[in-house]
N, C-alpha and C positions, 0 to 999 in steps of 0.2 A: 501610425500616429497617436501619441499618447494622449491623457488629457489634460496632459500641459501645455501640446504644442503646440504654439502659436496660430499655425495655419492648420490646425482641428475647426469644422465647423460646432459652434457653439449651440448646447443643449436651447440656451434659450432664444435662439437669431431673431434676428429682425428684417423680414423682405419688403422689398420695395414695392412699389405697385407693377410697375414692369416686370420684377420677377413674379408674381403670382398668376399677373395676366400670362407667362410662357407655361408656369408648373401648368395651370388651368387649362391652357387653349384658349382663355374668353379675351373678348375685348378689355378696350379701358372703361365702357360705360358699364357694362354685366358687372364688372368688378366693383367701379364704385355703385350700381343699386345692390349689389350684397350687402356694404358695409354699409349703406341708407339702412337698407331695411334692416341688417341687427345679424345678417346670417353671416354674416364673418365679424368674426372681431379684428380692432385696431388701436392703435392710440397715435396720438398727434404727437410732435417732438417739433415746437417752434411752430412751421408752415408744412412740416413734414408728414406724410402719413405714412404709416409703418407697420404692417403685418407682425404680430408673432407666429413664427413656424407651427406652433401650439395650436393656435386658433387656424391655422389651415388646413392642420390634421384632422382637428376639431369637427370644421367645417366637410369636411370628405367623411370623414368617419357616418356622420350626419345621414347625410346624403346616402350611403350607401345602406341605412337603418333604414330610411325610407324607402327606399326601395325595395329593400325581401320585402319590408313590412304586405 
């Protein structure tokens, strides 16, 4: 895939709650708890909540660093 390929994933991709649930293997309430406490960043588009892929990556990195400490 090239950078101009329409099916190539975008670096600034936005994920839905179910997509984040699947990637973290957590339930809906656990994801909303992470959002509510600010541990996982999100944006709101109308009534839809979306999580940027970089926010998910940052969350995972933070968790790994806390585990290593």
